[in-house]
Structures are given as structure tokens and as C-alpha cells.
C-alpha positions, 0 to 999 in steps of 0.5 A: 874841449870842456863841457858847454855850460848854460846861463838860465834866462827865464827870470829876465829875458824869458818873460821880457821876450814873451810876456812884456816883462810882467813876471812879478817877484812873487812868481820867481821866489818859489823856484829860486832854490830849485834854479840855484841847485841846477848848477847853471853858469849864471841866473839872469835875474835883473836888468834890461826892461825888468827895472822899468817894469817893476816901477812902471807896472808892478809897483815893486822896488827893483832893488828889493827884487834883486836883494830877494832873488840873490838871497833866495839863490845864493850859490849861483852867480846872478847876471844882469843886462846893463846898457852902458852909459844908458844904464837901463833907460833910453838916454845917457846919464852922467858918470857919477850916476852910472858908478852909483848904480853899479855900486848899489847893484853889486851891493845887492848881490849882482855878480856878472854885469853884461854891458853893451852899447846899442851902437857898439860905440864902446866909449859908452861902456868904459865907465861901467866896466871900470865901476864893475871892476872897482866893485870886485865883480865880473864885467862882461862885454856884449857885442850887439850883433846885427846885419848891415852893409857896414857891419863885418866880422872884423868889426865885431872882432875889433869890438871884442879886443876893445872890451878886453882892453877895457878890462872885461872878464868875458865876451858875449855875442849878443844876437838880440834879434835872432839873426845869427846864421850857423855859418856866421856863428862858427866864424865869429866864435872861431875868430873871437876865440883866436883874438881874445883869451876870455870865456865867450858866451852866445846869446840869441833869440829863436824868432826865426829858428836860427838860434838853435842851429847857431848854438850847435855850430857855436858849441862845435866851434868852441863857445863856452856858454850859451843862454837858454830859458824854460818853456813856455818862456822860451823859443819864439821870440825868447831863448832856446829851451834848456831841455831842447838844447840838451836833447840836441846835444845828445852824443856831443862830447860837450853836452852838459848834464843838467837835471831834467827832472828839475827842469820839468818841475820848473816848467810846470811852475812857469806854465802856470805863471805864463797862464797868469800873464796871458793878458801880456802874451801873444801867439805871434811871439811864440811862432816862427817869424821869418820876417825878423830877417827883414826887420831885425826887431829884437824879441824883447821889443816885439812882445812889448811893441805889440802891446804899445801899438794896441794901446795906440789903436794901431794893432792892425798897422803892425805890418806897415810899422815893421816895414818902415823900420828898416828905412828908419834904421838906414836913415839913422846910420845903420844902427843895430836894433837893441834897447834903446835904439830898437824902441827909438827906431820902432817909435819913429817908424810908428810916427812915420806910418801915422803922420807921414815919413819924417813929418813928426821927428821924435826927440830920441831919433833926432838925438841919434842923428845928432850923435847924442847916443854915440857914433853911428856905424854908418852915415846918417841921412843928410836930410834927416840930420838937417831936420834934427839940427833945425829942431834940436840944435847942433850935433855932439862931438866926442862922448856925449856923457862928457857934456853931462854934469854930475847929478847924484848930489842934486838928485839926493837934495831933490829927494830930501826936499820932497821928504823922501828917502835919499840914499844912492839906490833911491837917487839912481832910480829917481834919475831914470824914473822920477815919477814912478820912483816917487810913488814907490818911495811914498808907498802910493804905487799901484800895480797896473790892472792887466787888460782883459782879453775880450771874449769872442763875440757871437757871430751874429753880434759881429756881423750885425750892424744898424744902418742909420740913413742921413740926408747927405747920402752918408750912413752911420754904422754901429758894429761890434768886433771881438766884443768892442763897439765901433762906429763908421760913417760910409758915403756912396761913391760913384 
């Protein structure tokens, strides 16, 4: 067999999984030349949540980021993650918007488009695949790996065959939650390689420490490429570390010969960046978490989700929310948990915990139940589907995007009416992130101020509480925890 090669994910999934996607372009450019010289199969530099983070949090134009990165690392193919008909958002877009997005991205230097559908409904990938081929670039079909009563090896092999039929030039097993066990990795790789004559990639997350042994099993079974990252943007909820994989392959005839001296120089740089992003990192994302085998929550979602629960003052209810996720997933037809479905299921689980189960049905969860994201792998719970119909109308038959009218011309007209730049790049960003894109185009966007990590409060301050008696028998306590003041009213019982 040939030497296995690595995709380097540190500039996209590495920080998406471990630092809530907050790495700015300025932290990437200084090492692009070094990364480019390493000889990786590809550099994953864009797509996924990075575009959202650019416009929402970093006040950056994501297309400018892509142009700078491809110019700074011109020798290595650049790779992005594309959510099929959802592009990089949480809802389906008309075909002309998808086509324009792909054309703009290709023009900025993107080479490999890793295309997936959250439900593995491949009606939702065909337009994107054709657009990539039209642009003369490389479409890679990504199978969203998950475990459920309705997901089988035969189903995943059928997905690979369909991607091949659509014109994909490589296949990726996308194990977004790190659930793939070594035995299953060996079987999947063996059967997909036998069924489809295309290069095969394995992508995983090391949340439960399964990714490393699964990579080794897949490499022995003939996988062509695996995704790695660079510590500290590696391991935990991220991809396995590059140097770790090279060490584990010592003596294996398929071991690649990447320059470890370059790796250590890169690691030194990224260690400093990780420290700069400490407001968005968490020890919980770095440790082994076997609960992932129960909840199946992807690494990229975990780091962002902890942040979101903190903002909702629900950080202490994370265990309850995680426990609710499998129930929501089953009710919505055993959908895989990958963006956008992971966020949809996570949000609905949060609502169920906060307000009571299905008392507050989100529009996006309802749209999954109604088929607006595609055909679910399993059957949607009849009561949830009836609730969705009662609130949001009848279910969709066929491909949801067929019901969407072209938008590119109207988007450009709207931008012109606002006195803004109205080219294809501006229009596709505006379609997905209207208010944020308008601020970027006007030059008024401001980067977020990172939340300060509170200093540890003195023990005495944490323990102190001023009791104020009230005539009713209740007492109000003011107290401080981790530097934050709280107030509670306590009543005598019994």
C-alpha cells in the first residue's frame, strides 16, 4: 500500500472544536508558509463555522480571509467543509445561491470542497457537487457517520456509491462525534474501498479516545488520508495530533515522513494562540469524555454549546441538556448529529429542559420533522410531527430546495438599494448573514469583546452571606460565587 497522507485541520476544525471557532486570520497568516512547506495532502482552512464566526464575532470578511490564506499557502490544496444545500448555514438555500457561493469560493483559491448533508439525504448534495465540477475543482463526498438502529454499514456504502455517481472525486467518512470504533473503521474502509474506486479519507474527533485506534485500524485497512491537527488545537474534542499519529505509526510501512521539527515550531506558535483564546477554551473540551458515546454530540458543537449555555445562564444544566439530546434525536427520526442538525437538536434539548418536553418547539426542529431539511433516516415521532404541522403547516414532499425561488438577483438589488457592494460574494454572504454582512460591508462591524474569565474569589468572600430577615419567615441572601454576585430568597419548610 502507498504511504498514508495527512490533511492538516488546525486552521479550521482545530479551533472550531477547541476554541469556539475564534481564531482570527491574523493568528493564521504568520505560519501559512511553514504549513505550506510541510507537504500535507490538504490544509483545511475554511468552511464549517468559520464563516459564521468571521462575520458574527471577528468583524472579518470571510472571503478576504480565504484569499489571504490561499495566497499565503499557494502550493498545498485548500479544503473546506460545505453543508450541501445549507452552504454554511442552518437552512436550505436556492440552487442559484449555492452555485454562486461555490463559484466565488473557487475563484478565491479553494481546491477541495468536502460536501455533506446532515441527514445523509444526498438529494441535498447534488447541486453543490455539480457546481464544484463546473468550477474545475475537487468535490469530496462526506458520509455523516453515526450510530442508531437505522444506520448500517450497507447504508453508508450506498451513500459512497451515490457520491461516486454524482461525480465526487474522493469520499470521506465524517465521524463528527468521534463514535467510530476500530472494528467498524476497518469494516467500513474495507467495504467502501471495494465498492468505490476513489481515494478514501477518514475524519474523526478524539473526544472518547476512539479516533486514534480507529485511524490505525483504517490505515491498516487501506484508508488513503486521515485528518489531523496540531496541539493544543488537537485531541479532546478535536482531531488527533499530527506528531502523535506519526509516533504511533513508527514501524508501519505506511508511515508518512512529515518534518517533526516544523511541527514543533508550529506547535509553539499555536500554543500562544491557544492562550490568547483562553476565554473560549475549556478543560472540558480537552479531556476524555466517554459520555459522547451516549450523547453523540460533535466536538465542534460541544465547545460552542458550552459557551451558549453559559450565555443563557444554564451552564450548570449542561448534564440535563446532554441527557435530553438522545431523546430529541430519536423523536426527530434518528438524525445524525452534525451541523446544522446537532445545533437544532441541542437547542431543542435546551428548550425541553428549560420549559418542559416539547412545550416550546423550535421552528428548526419543526422543519426537520416536516422534511424541510430532507428525508430523515428513521420515522419522526407522530406526536412531534403533529405538533409541528399544527404550528408550521404541512410537511414537504421531495427535495425542499425545489420549492425555493432563485434569490441572487433580488439579493443584489437589495444590497444596491442599501448603497452597498452588490457582487456575488456580497450577495451570498448577505443571504446567510444579512445584518452581520451589512455591518461588514459598511465597515461598521466591531469584533466582540471576549468574556473575562473571573478571578478566583477569596474563600471568605465565597462563603460569606448577609442574611436579611423578612416578616414572612423568608430570608434573602446575597452571596458571591467565583466573583459573581447572586441573590436568593430562602423560606423555612416544615
